[in-house]
BAKOLMI-562903 format. One record per residue (C-alpha): residue number from 1; chain; x, y, z. Coordinates in pm, 1 decimal, always signed. Layout:
<sites>
n,chain,xx,yy,zz
NUM,A,X,Y,Z
...
</sites>
This chain:
<sites>
n,chain,xx,yy,zz
1,A,-10026.8,+482.5,-14587.4
2,A,-9689.3,+609.6,-14491.5
3,A,-9473.7,+370.9,-14264.4
4,A,-9440.2,+489.6,-13893.5
5,A,-9122.2,+691.7,-13797.3
6,A,-9202.7,+659.1,-13434.6
7,A,-9364.5,+395.8,-13239.6
8,A,-9446.0,+440.3,-12872.0
9,A,-9558.6,+104.5,-12721.7
10,A,-9703.1,+48.6,-12371.1
11,A,-9515.4,+347.3,-12235.1
12,A,-9543.3,+404.2,-11860.5
13,A,-9368.8,+657.0,-11649.7
14,A,-9388.2,+697.9,-11259.3
15,A,-9254.6,+928.7,-11023.3
16,A,-9261.8,+739.1,-10709.0
17,A,-9646.0,+697.3,-10638.5
18,A,-9744.0,+917.6,-10921.1
19,A,-9824.3,+764.4,-11243.6
20,A,-9784.9,+1020.9,-11515.5
21,A,-9809.3,+811.6,-11828.3
22,A,-9994.2,+474.5,-11816.3
23,A,-9977.3,+208.0,-12085.4
24,A,-9945.2,+456.7,-12393.2
25,A,-9927.4,+334.0,-12732.8
26,A,-9930.9,+534.9,-13063.0
27,A,-9767.8,+599.4,-13382.3
28,A,-9631.0,+906.4,-13583.0
29,A,-9624.6,+856.2,-13946.7
30,A,-9346.7,+948.4,-14170.5
31,A,-9384.8,+1281.1,-14338.8
32,A,-9711.5,+1370.9,-14121.2
33,A,-9770.0,+1637.0,-13858.1
34,A,-9882.0,+1433.5,-13550.1
35,A,-10042.7,+1654.7,-13257.1
36,A,-10033.9,+1518.7,-12913.7
37,A,-10316.8,+1724.9,-12708.6
38,A,-10480.2,+1695.5,-12378.6
39,A,-10562.2,+1909.7,-12081.7
40,A,-10274.8,+2052.4,-11852.8
41,A,-10130.4,+1771.0,-11665.4
42,A,-10223.1,+1508.9,-11907.3
43,A,-9857.5,+1382.5,-11948.0
44,A,-9781.7,+1530.2,-12289.2
45,A,-9458.6,+1694.9,-12194.3
46,A,-9365.5,+1378.9,-12000.8
47,A,-9401.9,+1193.1,-12326.2
48,A,-9162.6,+1427.4,-12493.8
49,A,-8928.7,+1397.6,-12220.6
50,A,-8917.7,+1004.0,-12255.7
51,A,-8887.4,+1040.3,-12639.0
52,A,-8586.6,+1284.4,-12613.5
53,A,-8398.3,+1119.6,-12335.6
54,A,-8455.3,+1347.4,-12047.0
55,A,-8653.1,+1077.7,-11874.6
56,A,-8610.8,+719.0,-11910.1
57,A,-8947.8,+545.1,-11901.6
58,A,-9036.0,+285.7,-11618.2
59,A,-9184.6,+43.4,-11890.4
60,A,-9236.3,+26.0,-12267.2
61,A,-9043.3,+86.1,-12598.7
62,A,-8993.2,+381.2,-12813.0
63,A,-8866.6,+277.4,-13151.4
64,A,-8733.7,+537.7,-13409.4
65,A,-8704.8,+437.1,-13774.4
66,A,-8478.5,+638.7,-13982.7
67,A,-8517.5,+677.5,-14372.3
68,A,-8187.4,+464.1,-14427.7
69,A,-8351.6,+158.8,-14255.8
70,A,-8193.4,+178.0,-13934.7
71,A,-8393.6,+175.4,-13616.7
72,A,-8327.5,+276.1,-13265.6
73,A,-8474.1,+214.6,-12913.4
74,A,-8484.8,+565.1,-12779.6
75,A,-8520.8,+466.6,-12419.3
76,A,-8199.1,+286.3,-12440.8
77,A,-7979.7,+567.0,-12592.0
78,A,-7808.1,+833.2,-12402.7
79,A,-7981.6,+1160.1,-12462.1
80,A,-7699.4,+1313.0,-12674.0
81,A,-7710.2,+1005.7,-12911.3
82,A,-8088.5,+1046.3,-12962.6
83,A,-7992.2,+1366.9,-13135.0
84,A,-7681.2,+1264.9,-13328.0
85,A,-7771.3,+905.7,-13419.9
86,A,-8149.8,+875.9,-13421.3
87,A,-8186.5,+1240.0,-13568.2
88,A,-8455.9,+1361.5,-13311.0
89,A,-8460.9,+1740.1,-13238.6
90,A,-8695.9,+1943.9,-13005.1
91,A,-8787.2,+2275.6,-12876.7
92,A,-8942.3,+2370.3,-12522.9
93,A,-9231.9,+2528.9,-12394.1
94,A,-8996.2,+2824.1,-12262.7
95,A,-8788.5,+2983.6,-12542.8
96,A,-8422.5,+2885.6,-12499.9
97,A,-8230.6,+3094.1,-12747.5
98,A,-7889.0,+3256.3,-12681.0
99,A,-8030.3,+3617.3,-12644.4
100,A,-7720.4,+3803.8,-12646.3
101,A,-7601.8,+3633.7,-12973.8
102,A,-7722.8,+3723.2,-13329.8
103,A,-7972.5,+3511.7,-13503.6
104,A,-7695.9,+3373.3,-13741.4
105,A,-7479.9,+3267.0,-13441.1
106,A,-7751.3,+3096.9,-13282.6
107,A,-7795.3,+2881.0,-13600.1
108,A,-7444.2,+2809.0,-13609.6
109,A,-7442.4,+2682.7,-13259.0
110,A,-7681.8,+2411.7,-13370.4
111,A,-7404.3,+2290.3,-13602.4
112,A,-7128.3,+2284.6,-13337.5
113,A,-7056.9,+1913.5,-13366.3
114,A,-7001.3,+1925.4,-13744.3
115,A,-6777.7,+2220.0,-13714.4
116,A,-6575.1,+2061.9,-13440.6
117,A,-6536.1,+1756.9,-13644.7
118,A,-6437.3,+1945.8,-13941.1
119,A,-6155.3,+2104.4,-13726.3
120,A,-6034.4,+1767.9,-13622.2
121,A,-6094.4,+1901.3,-13256.1
122,A,-5774.6,+2107.5,-13279.3
123,A,-5674.0,+2471.7,-13348.9
124,A,-5731.1,+2435.6,-13723.0
125,A,-6083.7,+2604.3,-13677.6
126,A,-5895.1,+2910.0,-13530.5
127,A,-5671.8,+2950.0,-13838.7
128,A,-5937.8,+2857.2,-14096.2
129,A,-5720.4,+2595.0,-14275.4
130,A,-5799.3,+2221.4,-14406.0
131,A,-6165.1,+2116.4,-14426.7
132,A,-6273.4,+2361.4,-14162.7
133,A,-6315.6,+2663.8,-14419.2
134,A,-6541.8,+2469.2,-14634.6
135,A,-6755.1,+2322.2,-14343.6
136,A,-6794.4,+2667.1,-14196.2
137,A,-6900.8,+2818.0,-14537.9
138,A,-7169.9,+2543.3,-14556.3
139,A,-7284.5,+2603.9,-14201.4
140,A,-7352.4,+2960.4,-14268.1
141,A,-7510.5,+2884.5,-14592.8
142,A,-7755.8,+2640.1,-14401.5
143,A,-7801.4,+2888.2,-14141.6
144,A,-7905.5,+3157.9,-14405.7
145,A,-8125.7,+2919.3,-14570.3
146,A,-8328.4,+2863.8,-14237.1
147,A,-8342.3,+3217.7,-14156.0
148,A,-8508.8,+3284.5,-14516.8
149,A,-8744.7,+3002.9,-14441.9
150,A,-8838.9,+3142.4,-14118.4
151,A,-8858.1,+3508.9,-14278.5
152,A,-8588.3,+3638.2,-14047.9
153,A,-8293.4,+3678.3,-14284.4
154,A,-8322.4,+4066.0,-14265.9
155,A,-8234.8,+4057.3,-13907.3
156,A,-7960.7,+3798.0,-13931.6
157,A,-7710.6,+4016.3,-13746.7
158,A,-7955.1,+4128.2,-13472.8
159,A,-7942.2,+3998.0,-13109.6
160,A,-8194.7,+3706.7,-13083.6
161,A,-8317.7,+3868.9,-12768.8
162,A,-8431.4,+4173.2,-12962.0
163,A,-8682.5,+3976.0,-13165.5
164,A,-9067.2,+3985.0,-13091.8
165,A,-9193.8,+3679.5,-12933.5
166,A,-9339.6,+3512.2,-13225.3
167,A,-9018.3,+3555.9,-13419.1
168,A,-8820.1,+3406.5,-13138.5
169,A,-9048.6,+3106.4,-13160.1
170,A,-8960.8,+3050.0,-13542.7
171,A,-8604.1,+3124.1,-13462.1
172,A,-8597.5,+2808.0,-13215.9
173,A,-8758.7,+2577.6,-13484.0
174,A,-8483.1,+2708.8,-13749.8
175,A,-8209.5,+2631.3,-13494.0
176,A,-8362.1,+2289.5,-13454.1
177,A,-8381.2,+2223.8,-13828.6
178,A,-8021.7,+2312.5,-13848.2
179,A,-7940.5,+1973.1,-13674.5
180,A,-8093.4,+1782.8,-13977.0
181,A,-8359.2,+1603.5,-13783.1
182,A,-8581.8,+1320.4,-13933.3
183,A,-8810.4,+1398.3,-13637.8
184,A,-8881.4,+1742.2,-13498.0
185,A,-9059.1,+1752.1,-13153.4
186,A,-9218.0,+2098.3,-13060.3
187,A,-9364.6,+2160.7,-12725.4
188,A,-9633.8,+2421.7,-12758.3
189,A,-9473.6,+2627.0,-13031.6
190,A,-9798.1,+2842.2,-13068.1
191,A,-9830.1,+2930.0,-12699.3
192,A,-9879.6,+3301.1,-12677.8
193,A,-9875.9,+3394.3,-13039.3
194,A,-10137.3,+3632.1,-13184.2
195,A,-10325.8,+3520.3,-13501.1
196,A,-10081.7,+3683.5,-13725.5
197,A,-9795.0,+3496.0,-13551.2
198,A,-10002.2,+3185.5,-13549.3
199,A,-10034.3,+3193.3,-13909.5
200,A,-9667.3,+3253.6,-13991.9
201,A,-9570.7,+2942.5,-13770.8
202,A,-9820.8,+2750.7,-13968.0
203,A,-9665.7,+2821.0,-14286.5
204,A,-9330.1,+2744.4,-14157.0
205,A,-9413.3,+2406.3,-14020.1
206,A,-9621.5,+2324.8,-14329.2
207,A,-9311.3,+2412.5,-14546.8
208,A,-9092.1,+2180.6,-14331.2
209,A,-9329.9,+1921.7,-14393.6
210,A,-9374.4,+1947.3,-14770.0
211,A,-9010.9,+2023.4,-14864.4
212,A,-8786.0,+1857.8,-14628.8
213,A,-8917.9,+1512.8,-14544.2
214,A,-8905.2,+1604.9,-14172.4
215,A,-9173.3,+1461.9,-13962.1
216,A,-9324.6,+1669.4,-13688.2
217,A,-9454.9,+1566.7,-13335.3
218,A,-9596.3,+1847.5,-13162.1
219,A,-9787.6,+1942.1,-12820.8
220,A,-10027.4,+2214.1,-12874.8
221,A,-10324.4,+2375.4,-12700.8
222,A,-10438.2,+2602.4,-12968.1
223,A,-10695.6,+2410.0,-13149.9
224,A,-10692.7,+2634.4,-13453.5
225,A,-10323.7,+2533.2,-13518.3
226,A,-10390.6,+2172.9,-13442.4
227,A,-10703.2,+2149.7,-13672.0
228,A,-10521.5,+2342.6,-13968.2
229,A,-10190.4,+2173.8,-13995.4
230,A,-10225.1,+1823.8,-13817.2
231,A,-10258.8,+1509.4,-14019.9
232,A,-10281.6,+1295.7,-13714.1
233,A,-10393.1,+1377.3,-13347.9
234,A,-10359.4,+1169.8,-13016.8
235,A,-10546.2,+1293.8,-12718.2
236,A,-10452.6,+1213.1,-12351.2
237,A,-10619.7,+1250.7,-12042.0
238,A,-10450.5,+1165.4,-11696.8
239,A,-10167.8,+988.0,-11882.9
240,A,-10369.8,+747.6,-12081.5
241,A,-10496.8,+783.1,-12459.4
242,A,-10873.4,+865.7,-12506.9
243,A,-10856.7,+936.6,-12860.9
244,A,-10641.2,+877.4,-13186.3
245,A,-10726.2,+946.8,-13549.9
246,A,-10750.0,+1247.7,-13782.6
247,A,-10849.4,+1585.0,-13681.6
248,A,-11199.0,+1553.7,-13809.4
249,A,-11271.2,+1247.5,-13608.2
250,A,-11079.2,+1352.9,-13306.3
251,A,-11291.1,+1689.3,-13290.8
252,A,-11617.3,+1527.0,-13303.0
253,A,-11510.2,+1251.3,-13041.6
254,A,-11736.4,+1275.2,-12745.5
255,A,-11467.8,+1167.5,-12500.5
256,A,-11249.6,+1460.2,-12622.7
257,A,-11539.9,+1701.5,-12610.3
258,A,-11605.5,+1588.3,-12254.8
259,A,-11251.7,+1573.7,-12137.5
260,A,-11072.8,+1845.3,-12322.8
261,A,-11247.2,+2108.0,-12536.1
262,A,-11421.4,+2292.9,-12249.1
263,A,-11770.1,+2158.8,-12239.5
264,A,-11957.4,+2268.2,-11925.5
265,A,-12025.3,+1992.2,-11654.4
266,A,-12411.1,+2080.0,-11716.7
267,A,-12378.4,+2045.9,-12092.3
268,A,-12166.1,+1703.7,-12093.7
269,A,-12457.4,+1467.3,-12113.8
270,A,-12647.9,+1684.9,-12367.4
271,A,-12335.8,+1692.0,-12603.4
272,A,-12270.6,+1311.6,-12574.5
273,A,-12634.7,+1261.0,-12653.5
274,A,-12599.4,+1465.0,-12986.1
275,A,-12266.3,+1325.3,-13092.3
276,A,-12248.9,+974.4,-12939.7
277,A,-12468.6,+722.7,-12771.7
278,A,-12520.8,+524.6,-12455.1
279,A,-12228.0,+282.5,-12537.3
280,A,-11990.3,+593.6,-12598.4
281,A,-12086.4,+720.1,-12257.0
282,A,-12023.9,+362.3,-12081.9
283,A,-11670.3,+347.2,-12262.5
284,A,-11562.1,+702.1,-12114.2
285,A,-11488.0,+523.8,-11774.5
286,A,-11336.7,+196.3,-11909.5
287,A,-11044.4,+44.9,-11708.8
288,A,-10703.0,+62.6,-11846.0
289,A,-10518.8,-251.5,-11968.7
290,A,-10409.3,-415.3,-11628.0
291,A,-10168.4,-670.1,-11807.1
292,A,-9954.4,-381.2,-11948.7
293,A,-10043.7,-64.5,-11749.9
294,A,-9951.8,+33.4,-11398.3
295,A,-10074.1,-82.3,-11071.0
296,A,-10303.7,+130.6,-10845.6
297,A,-10104.6,+458.4,-10743.1
298,A,-10119.9,+703.0,-10431.5
299,A,-10180.9,+979.0,-10681.4
300,A,-10391.3,+1015.4,-11011.6
301,A,-10460.2,+686.0,-11177.2
302,A,-10445.7,+629.0,-11544.1
303,A,-10780.5,+482.8,-11492.6
304,A,-11118.0,+591.1,-11309.6
305,A,-11075.5,+807.0,-11009.4
306,A,-11216.4,+658.1,-10689.3
307,A,-11259.9,+804.1,-10334.7
308,A,-10976.9,+635.6,-10178.2
309,A,-10676.1,+487.9,-10362.3
310,A,-10436.4,+237.1,-10202.2
311,A,-10047.0,+317.4,-10234.9
312,A,-9866.3,+63.6,-10415.9
313,A,-9581.4,+43.3,-10205.1
314,A,-9725.2,+62.2,-9846.8
315,A,-10055.9,+59.7,-9687.1
316,A,-10092.1,+447.0,-9698.2
317,A,-10440.0,+547.7,-9825.2
318,A,-10478.5,+861.2,-10001.6
319,A,-10812.1,+1078.3,-10059.9
320,A,-10857.6,+1209.6,-10414.8
321,A,-11124.7,+1476.9,-10472.1
322,A,-11413.6,+1336.6,-10660.3
323,A,-11529.7,+1494.5,-10978.8
324,A,-11170.6,+1515.3,-11139.9
325,A,-11295.6,+1287.9,-11417.3
326,A,-11559.4,+1438.0,-11631.5
327,A,-11652.3,+1075.6,-11759.1
328,A,-11738.2,+980.0,-11396.3
329,A,-11939.1,+1302.6,-11350.5
330,A,-12142.8,+1179.3,-11639.3
331,A,-12211.4,+857.3,-11471.2
332,A,-12327.2,+1021.7,-11159.9
333,A,-12553.0,+1246.2,-11335.4
334,A,-12713.7,+958.2,-11510.8
335,A,-12782.2,+786.2,-11146.3
336,A,-12946.1,+1102.8,-11031.0
337,A,-13152.2,+1134.0,-11341.2
338,A,-13269.0,+762.5,-11315.8
339,A,-13334.9,+809.8,-10921.6
340,A,-13533.4,+1135.0,-10989.5
341,A,-13734.5,+965.3,-11273.3
342,A,-13823.2,+680.3,-11032.4
343,A,-13918.3,+909.6,-10754.4
344,A,-14146.4,+1125.9,-10981.3
345,A,-14361.2,+806.6,-11105.2
346,A,-14704.2,+808.7,-10958.4
347,A,-14773.5,+564.6,-10654.5
348,A,-14956.7,+297.7,-10865.7
349,A,-14680.6,+291.4,-11128.1
350,A,-14429.1,+239.3,-10847.0
351,A,-14637.7,-41.4,-10710.5
352,A,-14752.4,+139.1,-10409.4
353,A,-15103.5,+185.0,-10514.7
354,A,-15405.3,+34.8,-10341.8
</sites>
């Protein structure tokens, strides 16, 4: 089994009283495509922001292990050093290209630091002397290489803003690859793509995995993409991990079916009965690890949702709408079914006969 390139250990992220991530631990293996999935608001992008330095986590460790044997605690690095030293690159949910620049220029921007270093941070780059000329030629070759991989070389001189949406997504990934990452983090790369564009995206990601050695960590809602290309899937709900394994096992996990894959409330118990057992149903509402996880919060807990939650900083009490957790709905339905079964028994069976 490949060694882990990324280890997330007991990660918690709080925003005031809101616990966005609670006691999350998982690993991404080197050379694999790891998918991070879950309902909207599960905390997936918050995890990405902690990994890439946009947020500093409240608790926990994020360890990046490079191929040369060096290791970095990402939560301790400034954001720019996570890319420069730890070799982590990312894309965002919203496309962030330089729309007025050509495709080739967008990929050269990604190599700005390398070109500036070659110029000696002087005007040598303007006149094209010294090592800058060679570095510039290498940067152009690398940009053309990734344009070919993304099937965009024919439009290298077109403005990036003129590309179709799916092509812009692939261009963003090509630009990230020009930074030479060992870990590529993609935030919903297939969002808004049609089936043909999704197929082209899958081909590009598999090519990156197979021929560059770059590991991929992606957030995605398109289950066809996740199940087709992922080696490992981690599922979040309300900031906690509810499933972790290969795509086949995750797809059939009753907790995932109930919490994520769109099972209607009326069908939850039936589905759990088909693919699980009573023990699984009981585990759906298990408490998080209190030794490492966050305390009670005024907002959504990383554990079961109750009627009223005490604020951790003062005595304010906040009412939370019940029914937010599908696992809790299962428990309520079972209680109603048991009550209905008792009330439906003949009087002599209930001890009320003469």
